N, CA and C of each residue as an Amber inpcrd file, in Angstrom:
protein
   651
 -35.3570000  39.4360000  55.3540000 -35.4890000  38.2870000  56.1650000
 -34.4230000  37.4010000  56.2660000 -34.0160000  37.2200000  57.5180000
 -32.8840000  36.1810000  57.7630000 -33.2470000  35.1070000  58.6530000
 -32.5360000  33.9460000  58.7210000 -32.8650000  32.9980000  59.7500000
 -31.9090000  32.9940000  61.0250000 -32.3550000  33.0910000  62.0970000
 -31.5610000  32.8630000  63.2590000 -31.7690000  31.8580000  64.0020000
 -30.8250000  31.4360000  65.0300000 -31.0790000  30.1690000  65.6670000
 -30.8980000  30.5480000  67.0670000 -31.7810000  30.2440000  68.0510000
 -31.6650000  30.5210000  69.3830000 -30.8430000  29.4750000  70.1840000
 -30.4060000  29.8190000  71.4650000 -29.5840000  28.7680000  72.2870000
 -30.1700000  27.4070000  72.2800000 -31.6130000  27.3400000  72.4400000
 -32.1930000  25.8830000  72.2250000 -32.3720000  25.3370000  71.1200000
 -31.8740000  25.7360000  69.9090000 -31.7520000  25.3080000  68.6160000
 -32.8420000  25.7860000  67.8060000 -33.7210000  26.2270000  68.2550000
 -34.9830000  26.8080000  67.6620000 -34.5650000  27.7320000  66.4060000
 -34.9380000  27.7130000  65.1740000 -34.7780000  28.5370000  64.2270000
 -35.9400000  29.4420000  63.7880000 -35.6290000  30.5540000  63.6700000
 -36.8560000  31.5570000  63.4630000 -36.4800000  32.7820000  62.5920000
 -37.5610000  33.4220000  61.8450000 -37.1820000  34.5960000  60.8680000
 -36.8310000  35.6620000  61.7240000 -35.9180000  36.6160000  61.1690000
 -35.8020000  38.0100000  61.8310000 -35.5110000  38.8840000  60.8400000
 -36.1470000  39.9170000  60.8110000 -36.2040000  41.1070000  59.8590000
 -35.0140000  42.0390000  60.1510000 -34.1720000  42.4120000  59.1960000
 -32.9310000  43.1960000  59.6380000 -33.0750000  44.3660000  58.5390000
 -33.0070000  45.5130000  59.3650000 -32.8920000  46.8260000  58.4970000
 -31.4040000  47.3630000  58.8990000 -30.7980000  47.3700000  57.6110000
 -29.2560000  48.0080000  57.6380000 -29.0870000  49.3430000  58.0260000
 -28.1640000  49.7320000  58.9110000 -28.0270000  51.0770000  59.2150000
 -27.5790000  51.9250000  58.0970000 -28.1270000  53.2820000  58.0650000
 -27.7370000  54.1060000  57.0130000 -26.6170000  54.9300000  57.5640000
 -25.7430000  55.1950000  56.5970000 -24.4100000  55.9290000  57.1010000
 -23.5780000  55.1480000  58.0810000 -22.8770000  55.9360000  58.9140000
 -22.0540000  55.1450000  59.9480000 -22.9800000  54.5010000  60.7610000
 -22.5100000  53.0820000  61.2070000 -23.2920000  52.4910000  62.2440000
 -23.0530000  52.9830000  63.6450000 -24.1910000  53.3300000  64.2030000
 -24.0630000  53.8590000  65.6990000 -24.3840000  52.9470000  66.7690000
 -24.7030000  51.7990000  66.4220000 -25.2120000  50.4890000  67.1780000
 -26.4270000  49.5030000  66.7470000 -26.5050000  49.0000000  67.5600000
 -27.6930000  47.9700000  67.2260000 -29.0060000  48.1120000  68.0050000
 -30.1650000  47.9480000  67.4690000 -31.3090000  47.8400000  67.9930000
 -32.3890000  46.7040000  67.7050000 -32.6400000  45.8210000  68.7550000
 -33.6220000  44.7200000  68.4750000 -35.2280000  45.4190000  68.8990000
 -35.9520000  45.1890000  67.9510000 -37.5020000  45.8110000  68.3080000
 -38.1510000  44.3660000  68.4470000 -39.0300000  44.3300000  69.6850000
 -39.6160000  43.1680000  69.9280000 -41.2630000  43.5820000  69.7980000
 -41.8310000  42.6590000  69.0220000 -43.2390000  42.9520000  68.3720000
 -44.2950000  43.2500000  69.5440000 -45.5340000  43.5200000  68.9480000
 -46.6970000  43.6720000  69.5250000 -47.3440000  42.1980000  69.4140000
 -48.5740000  42.0370000  69.8010000 -49.2490000  40.6510000  69.5950000
 -49.7200000  40.4200000  68.1140000 -49.0670000  41.1330000  67.1650000
 -49.6280000  41.0780000  65.7920000 -48.5500000  40.4120000  64.9410000
 -47.2090000  40.1940000  65.4010000 -46.1850000  39.6750000  64.6050000
 -45.3550000  40.9070000  64.1020000 -44.5770000  40.5230000  62.9290000
 -43.5000000  41.3450000  62.3750000 -44.2540000  42.0950000  61.2430000
 -45.0120000  43.0890000  61.6390000 -45.7940000  43.9490000  60.6040000
 -45.2840000  44.8290000  59.7400000 -45.9350000  45.3780000  58.9010000
 -45.1930000  46.5270000  58.0720000 -45.1390000  47.7750000  58.7500000
 -46.0900000  47.8290000  59.9110000 -45.8840000  48.8990000  60.7080000
 -44.6040000  48.9070000  61.6700000 -44.1490000  47.8280000  61.9530000
 -42.9190000  47.6940000  62.8760000 -41.6610000  47.7870000  61.6920000
 -41.8210000  47.1720000  60.6580000 -40.7090000  47.6050000  59.6430000
 -40.5000000  49.1480000  59.4280000 -41.5510000  49.6860000  59.3690000
 -41.5800000  51.1890000  59.2840000 -40.7550000  51.7200000  60.4690000
 -41.0210000  51.5450000  61.8150000 -40.2240000  52.0750000  62.7900000
 -38.8160000  51.5130000  62.6770000 -38.5530000  50.3460000  62.2850000
 -37.0470000  49.7740000  61.9330000 -36.3690000  51.0280000  60.8460000
 -37.1100000  51.1910000  60.0700000 -36.6440000  52.1600000  58.7820000
 -36.2450000  53.4670000  59.6340000 -37.0440000  54.0230000  60.5990000
 -36.8050000  55.2950000  61.1670000 -35.6280000  55.3400000  61.8040000
 -35.4320000  54.0630000  62.4940000 -34.0960000  54.1760000  63.7380000
 -32.8750000  53.8570000  62.7200000 -33.1580000  52.7500000  61.4480000
 -32.0180000  52.9600000  60.4620000 -31.3390000  54.1570000  59.9970000
 -32.4070000  54.8590000  59.6560000 -32.0170000  56.3300000  59.1850000
 -31.0750000  57.2210000  60.0910000 -31.2900000  56.6640000  61.2780000
 -30.4570000  57.3220000  62.3010000 -29.1190000  56.7640000  62.4300000
 -28.7150000  55.7010000  61.8340000 -27.4520000  54.9980000  61.9100000
 -27.6140000  53.7360000  62.9420000 -28.6790000  53.2410000  63.2270000
 -28.7910000  51.9460000  64.0240000 -29.2710000  50.7320000  62.9710000
 -28.3410000  49.5560000  63.1160000 -28.8470000  48.6100000  62.5580000
 -30.0230000  47.8140000  63.3960000 -31.1850000  47.3860000  62.7120000
 -32.3490000  47.0120000  63.4920000 -32.6310000  45.6630000  63.1030000
 -32.9160000  44.8650000  64.1090000 -33.4540000  43.4780000  63.9250000
 -34.7560000  43.2820000  64.7330000 -35.6880000  42.5840000  63.9830000
 -36.9940000  42.3380000  64.5480000 -37.3110000  40.7450000  64.5280000
 -37.1000000  40.1300000  65.5900000 -37.2870000  38.7460000  65.5920000
 -38.6550000  38.2660000  65.6130000 -39.0270000  37.2370000  64.8270000
 -40.3790000  36.5920000  64.6460000 -40.7550000  35.9050000  65.9680000
 -41.2860000  36.5830000  67.0840000 -41.4400000  35.5600000  68.3460000
 -42.5140000  34.5320000  68.0130000 -43.4960000  34.8060000  67.0570000
 -44.4880000  33.9330000  66.8380000 -44.1070000  32.8180000  66.1590000
 -42.9810000  32.4570000  65.6210000 -42.4350000  31.4130000  64.9270000
 -42.3120000  30.1620000  65.9300000 -42.3480000  30.4270000  67.1540000
 -42.2990000  29.2560000  68.0170000 -43.6100000  28.4550000  67.9260000
 -44.7560000  29.0820000  67.5320000 -45.9380000  28.3750000  67.3700000
 -46.5490000  28.2650000  66.1270000 -46.4010000  29.4960000  65.3770000
 -46.9020000  29.5040000  63.9120000 -46.0510000  30.3070000  63.1850000
 -45.2820000  29.5330000  62.1710000 -44.4280000  30.2360000  61.2950000
 -44.7870000  31.4100000  60.4640000 -44.0530000  32.6480000  60.3430000
 -44.7550000  33.3560000  59.5310000 -45.9860000  34.2770000  59.9260000
 -46.5390000  34.2360000  61.1860000 -47.7890000  34.4820000  61.4320000
 -47.7360000  36.0300000  61.5630000 -48.6080000  36.8180000  60.9000000
 -48.7360000  38.4510000  60.9930000 -50.3260000  38.4630000  61.1750000
 -50.8430000  38.9500000  62.2900000 -51.8880000  39.0080000  62.4900000
 -52.8660000  40.4770000  62.2580000 -53.8500000  40.5310000  61.4400000
 -54.5170000  41.8400000  61.2500000 -54.7850000  42.3430000  62.6460000
 -54.5070000  43.7500000  62.4970000 -54.9050000  44.6810000  63.7300000
 -56.4560000  44.6260000  64.2130000 -57.2110000  43.8810000  63.5150000
 -58.5760000  43.6970000  64.0140000 -58.9880000  42.5380000  64.5220000
 -57.9100000  41.7210000  64.5910000 -57.9240000  40.2620000  65.1490000
 -57.1250000  40.0760000  66.3880000 -57.0940000  41.1500000  67.1980000
 -56.5410000  41.0520000  68.4490000 -56.4590000  39.8200000  69.3990000
 -57.7120000  39.3430000  69.4940000 -57.9210000  38.2010000  70.3370000
 -57.0250000  37.0300000  69.7760000 -57.0800000  36.7820000  68.5010000
 -56.1080000  35.7860000  67.9040000 -54.7270000  36.0120000  68.3180000
 -54.1740000  37.1840000  68.1990000 -52.8630000  37.6550000  68.6740000
 -52.7180000  37.3750000  70.1000000 -53.4600000  37.6300000  70.8250000
 -53.5200000  37.6530000  72.3460000 -53.3200000  36.0710000  72.6440000
 -54.2520000  35.1420000  71.9240000 -53.9700000  33.7980000  72.3150000
 -52.8330000  33.2040000  71.8490000 -52.1350000  33.7520000  70.6000000
 -50.7970000  33.1570000  70.2100000 -49.8510000  33.5600000  71.2640000
 -50.0000000  34.7930000  71.6000000 -49.0390000  35.5430000  72.6580000
 -48.9450000  34.5560000  74.0050000 -50.1110000  34.2170000  74.4360000
 -50.2360000  33.5710000  75.6000000 -49.8420000  31.8820000  75.5220000
 -49.5190000  31.5270000  74.3600000 -49.1110000  30.2100000  74.1920000
 -47.7090000  30.0540000  74.2690000 -46.9520000  30.9910000  74.2430000
 -45.3840000  31.0230000  74.0890000 -44.6940000  31.4120000  75.4150000
 -43.8700000  30.8330000  75.8280000 -43.1300000  30.9200000  76.8870000
 -42.1970000  32.1090000  77.0140000 -42.5370000  32.9870000  78.1750000
 -41.4440000  34.1840000  78.0360000 -40.0760000  33.8470000  77.9660000
 -39.3690000  32.7920000  78.5690000 -38.1400000  32.4110000  78.5450000
 -37.8220000  32.2090000  77.1240000 -38.5700000  31.3900000  76.2520000
 -38.4850000  31.3340000  74.7940000 -38.3150000  32.5940000  74.0750000
 -39.0860000  33.4610000  74.4000000 -38.9310000  34.8650000  73.7050000
 -37.6480000  35.6400000  73.9780000 -37.3020000  35.4760000  75.2960000
 -36.0490000  36.2180000  75.6830000 -34.9230000  35.3710000  74.9540000
 -34.8090000  34.1880000  74.8810000 -33.9280000  33.4840000  74.0520000
 -33.9170000  33.9160000  72.7160000 -34.9690000  34.2330000  72.0250000
 -34.9190000  34.6080000  70.5570000 -34.4950000  36.1020000  70.5900000
 -34.8090000  36.8210000  71.4090000 -34.2540000  38.1250000  71.6550000
 -32.6910000  38.2020000  71.7750000 -32.3380000  37.3330000  72.5460000
 -30.8750000  37.1820000  72.7200000 -30.1170000  36.7760000  71.4920000
 -30.6360000  35.9030000  70.7610000 -30.1620000  35.6080000  69.1980000
 -29.8970000  36.7890000  68.5740000 -31.1650000  37.7050000  68.5380000
 -31.1540000  38.8920000  67.5080000 -29.9620000  39.8410000  68.1580000
 -29.7310000  39.8570000  69.5150000 -28.9240000  40.9100000  70.1570000
 -27.6000000  40.3120000  69.6090000 -27.3020000  39.0300000  69.7600000
 -25.8360000  38.5060000  69.3640000 -25.5360000  38.7740000  68.1300000
 -26.5180000  38.5450000  67.1130000 -26.3370000  38.9100000  65.7680000
 -25.8120000  40.1980000  65.4530000 -26.6860000  41.1760000  66.3330000
 -26.2760000  42.6140000  65.8930000 -24.8730000  42.8820000  66.6380000
 -24.4540000  42.2400000  67.4550000 -23.2510000  42.4990000  68.3260000
 -22.1190000  42.0680000  67.4300000 -22.4110000  41.2240000  66.3830000
 -21.3250000  40.8730000  65.3830000 -20.5770000  41.8740000  64.7170000
 -21.4650000  43.0010000  64.7260000 -20.7560000  44.2750000  64.0980000
 -19.7970000  45.0110000  65.2240000 -19.7610000  44.5620000  66.2680000
 -18.7740000  45.0990000  67.4450000 -19.1830000  46.2840000  68.0720000
 -20.5850000  46.7000000  67.8040000 -21.2120000  47.7460000  68.5330000
 -22.0740000  47.3710000  69.6210000 -22.5860000  48.4450000  70.5340000
 -23.4440000  48.0180000  71.6210000 -24.8510000  47.7170000  71.0140000
 -25.6520000  47.2810000  71.7980000 -27.0710000  46.9200000  71.2520000
 -28.2450000  47.1390000  72.3120000 -29.1150000  47.7700000  72.1540000
 -30.4030000  47.9460000  73.1650000 -31.6250000  47.2930000  72.5150000
 -32.6030000  47.1220000  73.3420000 -33.7400000  46.3870000  72.9360000
 -34.9870000  47.3060000  73.0940000 -35.8700000  47.3850000  72.2510000
 -37.1220000  48.1580000  72.3210000 -38.1940000  47.4490000  71.9330000
 -39.2990000  47.4190000  72.8100000 -40.7570000  46.7350000  72.4610000
 -41.7920000  47.6210000  72.5590000 -42.9990000  47.0450000  72.0410000
 -44.2460000  47.7460000  71.9690000 -45.2170000  46.4830000  72.5700000
 -45.9780000  47.0950000  73.5530000 -47.2140000  46.2590000  73.9790000
 -46.4570000  44.9360000  74.6580000 -46.9380000  43.8250000  74.1060000
 -46.3330000  42.5350000  74.5830000 -44.7520000  42.6390000  74.5570000
 -44.1730000  43.2920000  73.5340000 -42.7020000  43.4100000  73.3310000
 -42.0970000  44.1890000  74.2750000 -43.1260000  45.3550000  74.8500000
 -42.4830000  46.3180000  75.8010000 -42.0480000  45.7030000  77.1000000
 -42.9710000  44.7710000  77.4930000 -42.6610000  43.9880000  78.5670000
 -41.5180000  42.9750000  78.4050000 -41.3900000  42.5390000  77.3660000
 -40.2830000  41.5320000  77.1250000 -39.0200000  42.5260000  76.9800000
 -39.1460000  43.8280000  76.7210000 -37.8560000  44.5940000  76.5490000
 -37.2950000  44.7560000  78.1060000 -38.4030000  44.8440000  79.0310000
 -37.8860000  45.1180000  80.3700000 -37.2200000  43.9130000  80.6370000
 -37.8990000  42.7620000  80.4880000 -37.1650000  41.4620000  80.7310000
 -35.6110000  41.3680000  80.2750000 -35.6820000  41.7460000  78.9490000
 -34.1600000  42.0050000  78.4500000 -33.2420000  42.6810000  79.0950000
 -33.8800000  43.6440000  79.7510000 -32.9480000  44.5220000  80.4890000
 -32.4960000  44.2320000  81.8490000 -33.6120000  43.1200000  82.2600000
 -32.9870000  42.4060000  83.5130000 -32.1800000  41.3330000  83.3600000
 -32.1660000  40.7130000  82.1590000 -31.5910000  39.1890000  82.0890000
 -30.4950000  39.4120000  80.8380000 -30.4860000  40.1540000  79.8250000
 -29.4490000  40.0970000  78.7640000 -28.3810000  41.1700000  78.9790000
 -27.3620000  40.9280000  78.2370000 -26.0660000  41.7740000  78.3260000
 -26.4230000  42.8110000  77.1990000 -27.2050000  43.8080000  77.6410000
 -27.5030000  44.9390000  76.6720000 -27.2430000  46.1950000  77.0180000
 -27.0500000  47.2010000  76.2940000 -26.9320000  48.5250000  76.7440000
 -28.0730000  49.5680000  77.2680000 -29.1640000  49.0620000  76.8640000
 -30.4840000  49.7210000  77.4210000 -31.7210000  49.0530000  76.8570000
 -32.8190000  49.1930000  77.7110000 -34.0770000  48.8250000  77.2070000
 -34.9740000  49.9570000  77.0840000 -36.2400000  50.0010000  76.0320000
 -37.2890000  50.6640000  75.9760000 -38.5140000  50.1790000  75.7930000
 -39.5850000  50.5070000  76.6930000 -40.5950000  49.9600000  76.5930000
 -41.8960000  50.9580000  76.1880000 -42.4950000  50.7250000  75.0190000
 -43.6280000  51.4870000  74.4880000 -44.8170000  50.7180000  75.1500000
 -45.6070000  51.0850000  76.0980000 -46.7930000  50.5340000  76.6800000
 -46.7150000  49.1970000  76.9240000 -45.6110000  48.7550000  77.5250000
 -45.2990000  47.2240000  77.7700000 -46.4600000  46.8590000  78.7850000
 -46.8230000  45.5580000  78.3750000 -48.0680000  44.8380000  79.1220000
 -47.3540000  43.8240000  79.9610000 -48.2750000  43.2410000  80.7450000
 -48.0680000  42.3180000  81.8560000 -46.9300000  42.5100000  82.6380000
 -46.8790000  43.6730000  83.0450000 -45.5750000  44.3020000  83.7130000
 -45.4260000  43.6310000  85.0730000 -46.4990000  43.1940000  85.7810000
 -46.2950000  42.5360000  87.0450000 -45.4500000  41.4270000  87.2200000
 -45.5010000  40.6650000  86.1420000 -44.6690000  39.4750000  86.0790000
 -43.1580000  39.6100000  86.0950000 -42.7720000  40.8970000  85.7310000
 -41.2740000  41.0760000  85.6050000 -40.7820000  41.7700000  86.9400000
 -41.5740000  41.8080000  88.2630000 -41.0830000  42.4290000  89.3020000
 -40.4380000  41.3820000  90.2500000 -39.5470000  40.7660000  89.6990000
 -38.8040000  39.7430000  90.4480000 -37.5310000  39.7130000  90.4100000
 -36.6920000  40.6610000  89.6810000 -35.4040000  40.7770000  89.6980000
 -34.9370000  42.2050000  89.1820000 -33.8320000  42.9420000  89.7010000
 -33.4660000  44.1330000  89.1290000 -33.1840000  44.4480000  88.1820000
 -33.0250000  45.5980000  87.4850000 -32.5790000  45.9280000  86.1290000
 -30.9770000  45.5990000  85.8960000 -30.3930000  45.1040000  84.9810000
 -29.0170000  45.1920000  84.6260000 -28.6040000  46.0590000  83.6660000
 -29.7170000  46.9760000  83.0520000 -29.1160000  47.9130000  82.0170000
 -30.4430000  49.1470000  82.2880000 -30.0280000  50.2820000  81.9060000
 -30.9180000  51.3740000  81.9760000 -32.1040000  51.1980000  81.1550000
 -33.2470000  51.7240000  81.7860000 -34.2860000  51.4150000  81.0870000
 -35.4820000  52.5210000  80.9500000 -36.0880000  52.7740000  79.7820000
 -37.0390000  53.9280000  79.7000000 -38.4050000  53.4560000  79.1870000
 -39.3890000  53.8860000  79.6190000 -40.7130000  53.6180000  79.1930000
 -41.4580000  54.6210000  78.8490000 -42.4660000  54.4480000  78.0050000
 -43.5430000  55.3090000  77.6010000 -45.0170000  54.8130000  77.7820000
 -45.7960000  55.5000000  78.4680000 -47.2260000  55.0420000  78.8680000
 -48.1940000  55.9920000  78.6420000 -49.2990000  55.4520000  78.3670000
 -50.4780000  56.4560000  78.3150000 -51.2980000  56.5370000  79.3590000
 -51.8660000  57.5400000  79.8660000 -52.3890000  57.7980000  80.9880000
 -53.9400000  57.1600000  80.9210000 -54.5310000  56.7950000  79.9710000
 -55.8200000  56.1360000  79.9210000 -55.5550000  54.6720000  79.4260000
 -54.3450000  54.0840000  79.5580000 -53.9830000  52.6520000  78.8820000
 -54.4610000  51.7600000  80.1830000 -55.6530000  50.9870000  79.9210000
 -56.0610000  50.0180000  80.9190000 -55.1590000  48.9780000  81.0620000
 -54.3060000  48.7000000  80.2010000 -53.1440000  47.7560000  80.2250000
 -52.1110000  48.1830000  81.5040000 -51.9110000  49.2810000  81.9450000
 -50.8890000  49.8280000  82.8180000 -51.6590000  50.9610000  83.5210000
 -52.5320000  50.5120000  84.5600000 -53.0770000  51.5260000  85.3680000
 -52.0590000  52.3510000  86.3550000 -52.4230000  53.4170000  86.8290000
 -51.5060000  54.3630000  87.5660000 -51.0300000  53.3910000  88.7610000
 -51.8480000  52.6060000  89.3350000 -51.2280000  51.9230000  90.5440000
 -50.4170000  50.7340000  90.2820000 -50.4720000  50.1980000  88.9230000
 -49.5280000  49.2300000  88.6210000 -48.1880000  50.0700000  88.2190000
 -48.1380000  50.9680000  87.5120000 -47.0070000  51.8850000  87.1650000
 -46.2390000  52.3280000  88.3440000 -46.8480000  52.6910000  89.5040000
 -46.6170000  52.9660000  90.8530000 -45.7810000  52.0020000  91.4000000
 -46.1760000  50.6190000  91.2150000 -45.6490000  49.5890000  91.6980000
 -44.2550000  49.0730000  91.1110000 -44.3690000  49.0510000  89.7020000
 -43.1730000  48.9950000  88.9170000 -42.0750000  50.0520000  89.3010000
 -42.4540000  51.3550000  89.4460000 -41.5710000  52.2300000  89.7790000
 -40.8890000  52.2080000  91.3930000 -41.6790000  51.4950000  92.1550000
 -41.3370000  51.3420000  93.4990000 -40.1830000  50.1800000  93.7820000
 -40.4930000  49.2240000  92.8040000 -39.6840000  47.8050000  92.5850000
 -38.4800000  47.9720000  91.8300000 -38.6440000  49.0070000  90.7440000
 -37.4260000  49.3850000  89.7660000 -37.1580000  50.8860000  89.8430000
 -36.5280000  51.5040000  90.7700000 -36.7660000  53.0430000  90.9810000
 -35.8800000  53.7080000  89.9370000 -34.9740000  52.9770000  89.3780000
 -34.1810000  53.4060000  88.1100000 -34.8360000  53.4460000  86.8340000
 -36.1480000  52.9560000  86.7200000 -37.0560000  52.7260000  85.4810000
 -37.3580000  54.3240000  85.1470000 -36.8040000  54.9630000  84.1060000
 -37.3390000  56.2420000  83.6200000 -38.5340000  56.1230000  82.9460000
 -39.7920000  56.7740000  83.6220000 -40.9600000  56.5710000  82.7940000
 -41.5420000  58.0350000  82.3840000 -42.1860000  57.9530000  81.3500000
 -42.8810000  59.0290000  80.7920000 -44.2340000  58.7840000  80.6940000
 -45.1970000  59.6680000  80.9340000 -46.7270000  59.3340000  80.7340000
 -47.1210000  60.4810000  79.5650000 -48.2170000  60.1030000  78.6650000
 -48.7580000  60.7890000  77.6860000 -50.2300000  60.7840000  77.7650000
 -50.7210000  61.8540000  77.3130000 -52.3020000  61.8770000  77.3980000
 -52.6620000  61.1180000  76.2560000 -52.8710000  60.0150000  76.3420000
 -53.2010000  58.7680000  75.2920000 -53.4520000  57.5040000  75.9450000
 -53.9300000  56.6890000  74.9540000 -54.4240000  55.1470000  75.5890000
 -53.1960000  54.2840000  75.0570000 -53.5630000  52.8200000  75.0530000
 -52.7480000  51.8000000  74.4650000 -52.4610000  51.9880000  73.0390000
 -51.3440000  51.5280000  72.7610000 -50.7140000  51.7210000  71.0970000
 -50.7510000  53.0220000  70.4790000 -50.4960000  54.0010000  71.5010000
 -50.6050000  55.4230000  70.8010000 -49.5790000  55.7470000  69.8210000
 -48.4810000  54.8130000  69.5990000 -47.4190000  55.0110000  68.8510000
 -47.4920000  54.2080000  67.4430000 -48.5980000  53.6360000  67.6150000
 -48.7840000  52.6930000  66.2160000 -49.4500000  53.5070000  65.2210000
 -48.8680000  54.0630000  64.0420000 -49.4440000  54.9010000  63.2000000
 -50.4450000  54.1750000  62.2650000 -50.4780000  52.9450000  62.3300000
 -51.5510000  52.0990000  61.4160000 -52.7470000  51.7180000  62.1320000
 -52.8370000  52.3100000  63.4040000 -54.2160000  52.0320000  63.9900000
 -55.0100000  53.3380000  64.5520000 -56.2580000  53.1820000  64.8580000
 -57.0590000  54.3240000  65.2870000 -56.5200000  54.8180000  66.6730000
 -55.8140000  54.0290000  67.4340000 -55.4270000  54.6570000  68.5630000
 -54.1720000  55.5010000  68.5270000 -53.6630000  55.7040000  67.3540000
 -52.3850000  56.5750000  67.3490000 -52.6230000  57.9720000  67.7200000
 -51.7660000  58.4640000  68.5590000 -51.9820000  59.9450000  68.7830000
 -50.5010000  60.5230000  68.3810000 -50.4930000  61.3930000  67.3480000
 -49.2720000  61.8440000  66.8420000 -48.2730000  62.5780000  67.6030000
 -48.7390000  63.3720000  68.4750000 -47.9500000  64.2990000  69.1120000
 -47.2570000  63.3400000  70.3790000 -47.6670000  62.6660000  70.9360000
 -47.2960000  61.8630000  72.0720000 -46.3120000  60.7420000  71.4040000
 -46.7080000  60.1360000  70.1970000 -45.7690000  59.2910000  69.6130000
 -44.4710000  60.0160000  69.3450000 -44.7770000  61.0410000  68.7290000
 -43.2610000  61.7020000  68.2320000 -42.4160000  62.1790000  69.5010000
 -43.1850000  62.6910000  70.3650000 -42.3590000  63.0210000  71.6690000
 -41.7100000  61.8010000  72.1130000 -42.3020000  60.7300000  72.3170000
 -41.8250000  59.4230000  72.8980000 -40.8460000  59.0890000  72.0020000
 -40.5930000  59.1250000  70.8470000 -39.6210000  58.8320000  69.8680000
 -38.2930000  59.5990000  69.9700000 -38.8340000  60.9850000  70.1300000
 -37.7600000  61.8980000  70.2560000 -36.9600000  61.5830000  71.6220000
 -37.5100000  61.2410000  72.6460000 -37.2100000  60.7470000  74.1170000
 -36.4040000  59.6240000  73.8890000 -36.6950000  58.6740000  72.9470000
 -36.1520000  57.3460000  72.8500000 -34.8310000  57.7450000  72.0560000
 -34.9040000  58.4890000  71.0350000 -33.7590000  58.7270000  70.3230000
 -32.6150000  59.1830000  71.1580000 -32.8420000  60.1190000  72.0640000
 -31.8410000  60.9330000  73.1020000 -31.3590000  59.6950000  73.9820000
 -32.1880000  58.8410000  74.3730000 -31.7670000  57.6650000  75.2840000
 -30.6330000  56.7360000  74.4060000 -31.0150000  56.3960000  73.3840000
 -30.2280000  55.6580000  72.6460000 -28.9370000  56.3510000  72.1660000
 -28.9840000  57.4080000  71.9270000 -27.6820000  58.0900000  71.7960000
 -26.8450000  58.2080000  72.8580000 -27.5080000  58.0890000  74.3420000
 -26.6720000  58.1670000  75.3920000 -26.2880000  56.6660000  75.6820000
 -27.2320000  55.6610000  75.5570000 -26.6490000  54.2850000  76.1110000
 -25.8340000  53.5170000  74.9910000 -25.8680000  54.0010000  73.8640000
 -25.2180000  53.3420000  72.7890000 -23.9700000  54.1960000  72.2780000
 -23.9770000  55.5010000  72.5750000 -22.8490000  56.4130000  72.2290000
 -21.4520000  55.8090000  72.8810000
């Protein structure tokens, strides 16, 4: 864990996973409503093995330093998430992007749940090579400006956070948003929760790996 400072002077924790072998670029992972969990650190380790340096900014530090919420306390996590301004989250993501850019390579942003929506915002606002959204939430609020970077998304067909009509609206507004659907519900790629669907998660990660190889290569 390292300390980073956003443009507004806010200092926050950020988990860094060094790339294994030759560094192929940087990847910022934006959290669910549970904080910088061990599960997310496991995702970071997966992509570090592929040669990416990974950073996970602690977005909850804006309100509660070091908060990691148990998966069975989603209401607490949701309340904490709702108390944090989206622009502040993007400022923290930008600081993590800049930290990874110090190595001279390109950087992408990937997010899950709350972070999946923020990854879309990052692809609209930040100077990044690409964005990846795993079942991003609150998508309607991001339909106010175009993409600046390529965007890929992974969504479950039975996820009530992202019903079909909403995804159709997103696709109509952002036609270049590359979307994939899976026979699964919300949080299907979180292997620490009962919602996990192994086949869907693995396919989504394979597609993500191909996307990263393209945008960071």
